[in-house]
N, C-alpha and C positions, 0 to 999 in steps of 0.2 A: 658488495659492489654487484653481482648480477641480478640482485631484486632491484636496484638503483637504476642501472642500464636498461632493464628490459621493460621496467614499468614507469617510472618518474620520467626517464628521458622521452619516452614516447608520449606519456598522456602530460608530463608536467615538466616541461624543458627547465623551467626554473628553479626546480625542486624545492617548491615553497608548498608547505604544508598547508598553507591556509588556503591557497587554491586548491588544492588537492583534496583535502578534508572536509572542510568547513559548508560548503554549498551541499555534500553527501551527507554529512550528519545530520545537518538540520532536518532532512526528511526521512534518514532513518529513524529520528526519535519521534517525528510526526505519525509514521507508520505505527511505530510501537503503542503509541498513546492512542489512536485510533482503533485499533486491534483489541487492546485494553479495554477502552470504554464500551465499545461494541459487542465485547464478547460476554457482556450480561445484558444485553438490551432485550433478549424473549428468556433468556435463562433466569433471571430476576423474575419475571412474570410467573414463571413456572413455581418457583420456589415462593412466592409470595401468596400464591393461590387465586392471581388475579387473570389465567389465563382462560375465561370463560367469558360466559354470556353475560354476567354481571360485572366483568370487569373488563378488560382489554377488548373482547371479542363483541362487547355492546354496541362498541362504536363502528365497527366494520368486519365483515367475514370474507374480505379480499387479501389475499398475502399479499398484492401489489401495494394495497394502499397501507397496510402495517408495515411493510419493510421500507416504505417511502416515509412513513411519519417517523420511525427510527433514525433512518438515515439521513435526512434533510437537515438537522440542526447540526450535526458534527460536519457536514459538507460546507454549510454557510461559516461556521467557525474557522473552518480550515482556511477560508479568504484571508484570515488575520496572518495567519503563519505565513502564506505566500507573500503577500504585501510586505511584511517584516522582512522576509527574505530578499527581496529586491531591495526595499530600502536601505538596509546594512550592507548589501553588497555595492552600491555606491559609495557609502561610507568608507568600507574596508579596501575598495577599489579592486574588487574580484572580476575577473574578465566578463564582461557582457556580452551574452550570445548576439548573435549577427542576426538570429530571429527568436525575439522575444517570445512572440505567440506561440512559438513552436515549443518552447521550455516551458511557458504556461500550461500548454494543452496536455503535455506529461505528465504536469504535476496534477492537474485537474483528474487525469485519468488513474494517476497513482491512489488519489483520495479515494474515490470512487471503488477501485479495488480493493484496498485496504478496508474500507467501511463494509462492504459486502462479504469480503472474508471474515471479518469479524461475527456478522450478522448469522454467517451459515455456521459457524462453530456454536453460535449461541444458541441456535435453532435445534441442532443434534444433543448438545449436552445439557441436562435440565439443572445440573447443581453448578452455580455462578463459579464457584472457585474451581471448579475442574474444568471449566471453559476455559478461564483465563490462564491455568496452570499449562493445560494442553497448547492453547494458542503461543504463549509464551514462548514454548518448545520450538517454535518456529520464528517467532518474530526476533527471539533476542539474537540468534546466529544469521539473522538475514543479510546483514551487511557483510559479513565475513563469506556468505556462502553466494552472494551475488557476483563474486569475482571482481569487485570494484578494487580491491587492495591485492590481488593473487590472482592469476589467472584460473579461471573456473575449469578449463578443460586438464589444469592436472590435479584436480580434486578426485576422489573416489567417484563413480557413476551415480550412485545413490543421492550423494550429497548434492552433486551436481544438476541431479533431477530436482532433489527439494529445493535447490534455488531457484530453479524455474517456473516453479509456482506460486513464489512470492511476489506481490506487485512491485516491492521495491526494484528487482532485480532489472526488469527491463527499462523502468525509471533511470536509474544509475547510468544504463548504457548510453540512453538519449542524453542525459543531463552532458556526460563527460565528451560526447560527441558534439554538441552544441556550444559547450563553453571552451572546450579546447582545441577541436578540429574544424571547426564552423561548419558544422554540418546543416545540409538545407531539408526540406520535408522528405524529399526522395531518396535521402541519404538513410533517414530513420524510420522510414515507412515499416521495416521489419519488426523494429522494437515497439512502434506504436500498435502495430497487427497484434503482438504478441500482448500489449496492456490490454487491448479490445476484446481478446480471446479470454484473458482471465478473467474479465468481468462480465462475459457472456455466460462462461462456465460457472463462475460463482452466483450471478443472477437466476441462472435455470435451477442450480441446487437448491439455493434459498427458498425460491418460489415451490418447488415440488413439495420440498419438506416441510415448510410451513403449512402449506395446503393439506398435507397429511395429518398435520397435529391439530388444524382447527377442526377437520371432520372428526377426528377423535374426542376432541372435547367438546364437540356440540353432541 
């Protein structure tokens, strides 16, 4: 009863699980898929022996170009999931946001952040299996750690901090605020800023680490 009163009645007054969970689980699954796919983006090159002048580095020595090439296909394919989400939301009569572009912006930032996190792990760990396993140790509990179904303020400090470095956490906050509380751009600026900060950190780490790997390979 306490859980139902404190959480459902605040964010989901109709106690409807479809409204409450389905939009969040779609993008939780998308984040896991992106992390798994990009966790082997560079580690597979290491394992196959193609991270050299005769292989991948024969096309470009720029870390920016290599990251963009690995990231772009998955970013474009994510538009299919986002399009299906909005289409099925209409069929299921999921509450439609008052500002659809706001929710779309948060979804695109989630995709970019998840891709860059996966790429960063892939650069650090040369073994594809190890990179995937370590990344899933964060991706699997991400939905729970985000505070979406239970207040993150009641979680241990370490777990709450872990949840804040996962791109899904600020996205779910934006999603809940836009769908169920009719939030505006100004209302969700802190969450959007959180997403942009994570993207900047992951991108910086990826570029610096990949530049070091390129110099070593050459």
